[in-house]
N, CA, C and O of each residue as an XYZ file, in Angstrom:
368
protein
N       0.820     -1.188      0.000
C       0.000      0.000      0.000
C       0.864      1.251      0.000
O       0.548      2.228     -0.679
N       1.926      1.225      0.741
C       2.820      2.377      0.781
C       3.448      2.612     -0.582
O       3.608      3.758     -1.002
N       3.805      1.538     -1.275
C       4.386      1.663     -2.613
C       3.434      2.322     -3.584
O       3.847      3.145     -4.401
N       2.144      1.964     -3.504
C       1.152      2.584     -4.382
C       0.995      4.062     -4.072
O       0.857      4.881     -4.981
N       1.016      4.407     -2.785
C       0.895      5.811     -2.394
C       2.091      6.616     -2.886
O       1.925      7.688     -3.466
N       3.288      6.103     -2.655
C       4.495      6.806     -3.096
C       4.518      6.911     -4.619
O       4.844      7.965     -5.165
N       4.174      5.821     -5.306
C       4.133      5.851     -6.765
C       3.136      6.856     -7.300
O       3.415      7.555     -8.274
N       1.973      6.933     -6.669
C       0.963      7.908     -7.087
C       1.418      9.337     -6.885
O       1.215     10.190     -7.749
N       2.031      9.596     -5.749
C       2.515     10.952     -5.471
C       3.652     11.360     -6.404
O       3.666     12.477     -6.921
N       4.598     10.459     -6.615
C       5.713     10.757     -7.514
C       5.205     10.920     -8.943
O       5.620     11.838     -9.650
N       4.315     10.035     -9.367
C       3.750     10.142    -10.711
C       2.982     11.432    -10.916
O       3.075     12.052    -11.976
N       2.226     11.840     -9.916
C       1.466     13.088    -10.016
C       2.401     14.289    -10.115
O       2.150     15.210    -10.892
N       3.468     14.283     -9.339
C       4.381     15.427     -9.359
C       5.220     15.464    -10.632
O       5.527     16.547    -11.131
N       5.594     14.313    -11.163
C       6.430     14.295    -12.363
C       5.627     14.331    -13.655
O       6.055     14.936    -14.637
N       4.469     13.688    -13.660
C       3.702     13.535    -14.897
C       2.341     14.208    -14.844
O       1.471     13.888    -15.654
N       2.134     15.120    -13.926
C       0.826     15.737    -13.741
C       0.323     16.539    -14.926
O      -0.889     16.663    -15.108
N       1.217     17.086    -15.738
C       0.783     17.947    -16.841
C       0.872     17.268    -18.210
O       0.746     17.944    -19.232
N       1.084     15.962    -18.255
C       1.176     15.234    -19.518
C      -0.239     14.965    -20.022
O      -1.062     14.389    -19.310
N      -0.517     15.392    -21.270
C      -1.847     15.190    -21.850
C      -2.042     13.727    -22.256
O      -1.115     13.078    -22.742
N      -3.254     13.220    -22.052
C      -3.589     11.866    -22.469
C      -3.155     10.783    -21.502
O      -3.354      9.598    -21.769
N      -2.571     11.169    -20.389
C      -2.090     10.169    -19.444
C      -3.248      9.421    -18.780
O      -3.084      8.269    -18.381
N      -4.401     10.050    -18.658
C      -5.560      9.399    -18.057
C      -6.039      8.195    -18.864
O      -6.651      7.281    -18.313
N      -5.764      8.192    -20.154
C      -6.180      7.085    -21.009
C      -5.320      5.853    -20.786
O      -5.738      4.747    -21.130
N      -4.137      6.013    -20.224
C      -3.219      4.896    -20.038
C      -3.839      3.817    -19.160
O      -3.689      2.631    -19.452
N      -4.528      4.198    -18.097
C      -5.144      3.219    -17.203
C      -6.229      2.425    -17.927
O      -6.337      1.211    -17.756
N      -7.024      3.113    -18.730
C      -8.060      2.423    -19.502
C      -7.422      1.450    -20.491
O      -7.881      0.317    -20.631
N      -6.374      1.885    -21.169
C      -5.680      1.017    -22.122
C      -5.068     -0.192    -21.414
O      -5.081     -1.302    -21.947
N      -4.539      0.025    -20.222
C      -3.976     -1.078    -19.448
C      -5.038     -2.130    -19.150
O      -4.784     -3.325    -19.299
N      -6.229     -1.697    -18.729
C      -7.299     -2.649    -18.434
C      -7.752     -3.390    -19.689
O      -8.088     -4.572    -19.621
N      -7.763     -2.713    -20.822
C      -8.148     -3.376    -22.072
C      -7.138     -4.463    -22.426
O      -7.524     -5.573    -22.792
N      -5.856     -4.153    -22.321
C      -4.817     -5.131    -22.640
C      -4.859     -6.308    -21.665
O      -4.726     -7.459    -22.081
N      -5.042     -6.031    -20.374
C      -5.135     -7.113    -19.396
C      -6.344     -8.007    -19.665
O      -6.269     -9.225    -19.501
N      -7.450     -7.404    -20.076
C      -8.650     -8.172    -20.405
C      -8.406     -9.064    -21.620
O      -8.809    -10.227    -21.638
N      -7.746     -8.512    -22.627
C      -7.459     -9.308    -23.825
C      -6.549    -10.491    -23.496
O      -6.786    -11.604    -23.968
N      -5.524    -10.263    -22.700
C      -4.625    -11.353    -22.318
C      -5.358    -12.414    -21.497
O      -5.164    -13.610    -21.715
N      -6.190    -11.987    -20.562
C      -6.935    -12.937    -19.736
C      -7.904    -13.755    -20.589
O      -8.066    -14.954    -20.366
N      -8.545    -13.112    -21.560
C      -9.498    -13.826    -22.413
C      -8.771    -14.837    -23.301
O      -9.274    -15.938    -23.527
N      -7.603    -14.474    -23.801
C      -6.832    -15.408    -24.618
C      -6.389    -16.624    -23.799
O      -6.349    -17.747    -24.302
N      -6.060    -16.377    -22.534
C      -5.604    -17.455    -21.672
C      -6.740    -18.397    -21.293
O      -6.585    -19.617    -21.339
N      -7.893    -17.820    -20.915
C      -9.074    -18.609    -20.522
C     -10.321    -17.969    -21.124
O     -10.960    -17.141    -20.474
N     -10.679    -18.337    -22.357
C     -11.856    -17.730    -22.991
C     -13.135    -18.038    -22.216
O     -13.500    -19.203    -22.060
N     -13.798    -17.027    -21.742
C     -15.039    -17.174    -20.994
C     -15.982    -16.065    -21.454
O     -15.846    -14.911    -21.048
N     -16.920    -16.421    -22.289
C     -17.818    -15.413    -22.879
C     -18.718    -14.757    -21.834
O     -19.089    -13.594    -21.987
N     -19.069    -15.475    -20.790
C     -19.921    -14.912    -19.738
C     -19.199    -13.767    -19.012
O     -19.791    -12.719    -18.754
N     -17.929    -13.973    -18.689
C     -17.158    -12.927    -18.027
C     -16.949    -11.744    -18.962
O     -17.031    -10.592    -18.537
N     -16.681    -12.024    -20.228
C     -16.518    -10.952    -21.205
C     -17.805    -10.144    -21.342
O     -17.763     -8.916    -21.417
N     -18.942    -10.824    -21.376
C     -20.232    -10.127    -21.457
C     -20.477     -9.278    -20.213
O     -21.014     -8.175    -20.308
N     -20.086     -9.790    -19.051
C     -20.239     -9.011    -17.811
C     -19.365     -7.757    -17.843
O     -19.784     -6.695    -17.383
N     -18.162     -7.877    -18.380
C     -17.264     -6.723    -18.470
C     -17.821     -5.672    -19.423
O     -17.835     -4.483    -19.103
N     -18.275     -6.105    -20.579
C     -18.835     -5.161    -21.557
C     -20.113     -4.538    -21.006
O     -20.318     -3.331    -21.137
N     -20.967     -5.339    -20.397
C     -22.196     -4.816    -19.797
C     -21.920     -3.820    -18.695
O     -22.624     -2.818    -18.569
N     -20.896     -4.086    -17.892
C     -20.523     -3.158    -16.825
C     -20.059     -1.826    -17.397
O     -20.380     -0.767    -16.859
N     -19.304     -1.884    -18.486
C     -18.839     -0.649    -19.129
C     -20.013      0.148    -19.691
O     -20.047      1.373    -19.573
N     -20.967     -0.539    -20.296
C     -22.135      0.151    -20.868
C     -22.962      0.800    -19.756
O     -23.382      1.951    -19.879
N     -23.190      0.061    -18.679
C     -23.938      0.614    -17.541
C     -23.222      1.842    -16.986
O     -23.858      2.851    -16.680
N     -21.905      1.755    -16.858
C     -21.133      2.863    -16.302
C     -21.199      4.102    -17.185
O     -21.298      5.219    -16.678
N     -21.145      3.914    -18.489
C     -21.230      5.060    -19.410
C     -22.598      5.724    -19.306
O     -22.701      6.950    -19.367
N     -23.636      4.928    -19.151
C     -24.991      5.481    -19.067
C     -25.263      6.135    -17.717
O     -25.934      7.165    -17.648
N     -24.743      5.538    -16.643
C     -25.048      6.017    -15.296
C     -24.146      7.166    -14.873
O     -24.626      8.172    -14.351
N     -22.837      7.025    -15.095
C     -21.881      8.036    -14.607
C     -20.729      8.186    -15.590
O     -19.643      7.661    -15.345
N     -20.940      8.890    -16.694
C     -19.880      8.997    -17.697
C     -18.602      9.661    -17.176
O     -17.511      9.356    -17.659
N     -18.720     10.550    -16.213
C     -17.539     11.236    -15.685
C     -16.668     10.293    -14.850
O     -15.459     10.498    -14.746
N     -17.272      9.272    -14.263
C     -16.543      8.307    -13.430
C     -16.693      6.901    -14.003
O     -16.840      5.930    -13.261
N     -16.656      6.806    -15.303
C     -16.948      5.550    -15.984
C     -16.083      4.400    -15.504
O     -16.606      3.323    -15.216
N     -14.778      4.596    -15.409
C     -13.889      3.495    -15.059
C     -14.146      2.980    -13.649
O     -14.191      1.770    -13.429
N     -14.313      3.876    -12.710
C     -14.571      3.471    -11.320
C     -15.894      2.714    -11.203
O     -15.967      1.681    -10.538
N     -16.927      3.231    -11.847
C     -18.241      2.585    -11.786
C     -18.205      1.233    -12.504
O     -18.760      0.254    -12.005
N     -17.563      1.175    -13.660
C     -17.494     -0.078    -14.407
C     -16.754     -1.152    -13.622
O     -17.196     -2.300    -13.576
N     -15.644     -0.796    -13.012
C     -14.890     -1.774    -12.229
C     -15.690     -2.232    -11.008
O     -15.626     -3.400    -10.625
N     -16.437     -1.320    -10.401
C     -17.264     -1.688     -9.246
C     -18.397     -2.628     -9.644
O     -18.648     -3.627     -8.969
N     -19.074     -2.309    -10.733
C     -20.172     -3.155    -11.208
C     -19.633     -4.521    -11.642
O     -20.254     -5.548    -11.366
N     -18.495     -4.538    -12.312
C     -17.896     -5.791    -12.766
C     -17.487     -6.661    -11.576
O     -17.716     -7.871    -11.577
N     -16.885     -6.044    -10.569
C     -16.497     -6.790     -9.377
C     -17.727     -7.375     -8.685
O     -17.711     -8.527     -8.250
N     -18.787     -6.581     -8.584
C     -20.023     -7.073     -7.968
C     -20.626     -8.216     -8.784
O     -21.141     -9.178     -8.213
N     -20.566     -8.121    -10.097
C     -21.125     -9.201    -10.923
C     -20.307    -10.476    -10.792
O     -20.870    -11.571    -10.784
N     -18.981    -10.352    -10.690
C     -18.148    -11.542    -10.487
C     -18.407    -12.177     -9.123
O     -18.453    -13.401     -9.000
N     -18.575    -11.340     -8.106
C     -18.862    -11.864     -6.769
C     -20.217    -12.570     -6.750
O     -20.352    -13.637     -6.150
N     -21.216    -11.983     -7.400
C     -22.541    -12.609     -7.461
C     -22.483    -13.923     -8.227
O     -23.105    -14.906     -7.824
N     -21.746    -13.945     -9.319
C     -21.614    -15.172    -10.113
C     -20.934    -16.266     -9.294
O     -21.352    -17.423     -9.332
N     -19.901    -15.904     -8.563
C     -19.200    -16.874     -7.716
C     -20.133    -17.403     -6.629
O     -20.176    -18.606     -6.370
N     -20.877    -16.498     -5.997
C     -21.803    -16.906     -4.933
C     -22.867    -17.851     -5.476
O     -23.182    -18.858     -4.843
N     -23.420    -17.538     -6.634
C     -24.462    -18.385     -7.219
C     -23.916    -19.748     -7.630
O     -24.602    -20.761     -7.490
N     -22.687    -19.778     -8.134
C     -22.125    -21.066     -8.543
C     -21.779    -21.934     -7.338
O     -21.907    -23.156     -7.402
N     -21.343    -21.319     -6.240
C     -21.057    -22.081     -5.015
C     -22.354    -22.585     -4.378
O     -22.400    -23.689     -3.835
N     -23.391    -21.774     -4.449
C     -24.677    -22.166     -3.868
C     -25.276    -23.343     -4.633
O     -25.938    -24.194     -4.040
N     -25.051    -23.396     -5.928
C     -25.587    -24.465     -6.756
C     -24.899    -25.795     -6.517
O     -25.485    -26.843     -6.789
N     -23.675    -25.783     -6.016
C     -22.920    -27.018     -5.780
C     -23.211    -27.638     -4.427
O     -22.834    -28.784     -4.185
N     -23.864    -26.918     -3.551
C     -24.141    -27.455     -2.223
C     -22.989    -27.161     -1.279
O     -22.048    -26.455     -1.640
N     -23.062    -27.704     -0.063
C     -22.011    -27.411      0.917
C     -20.683    -28.040      0.526
O     -20.632    -29.140     -0.023
N     -19.617    -27.320      0.821
C     -18.275    -27.814      0.514
C     -17.912    -28.953      1.472
O     -18.270    -28.923      2.649
N     -17.209    -29.939      0.959
C     -16.793    -31.064      1.796
C     -15.351    -30.861      2.226
O     -14.518    -30.374      1.463
N     -15.080    -31.242      3.454
C     -13.722    -31.078      3.985
C     -12.875    -32.272      3.693
O     -11.703    -32.304      4.068
């Protein structure tokens, strides 16, 4: 956590006035998504990610990335909960 804080502060002070830098985080998530899909193709997860992005653009365009990641995380948690519930109690 300290590393992220220091990195954020140093990055803000050194790169605060660079145009287009805000797009880098979005591009990073796109590339990570593409790599993850190539490794384990799962159309349901891909649909949840795209749906989360669409919901975020419609609901809060100014905070699209934060809202999309929150909705996507909630959808993954719900999917995990539903799949565990369908299997019954875990055996030790």
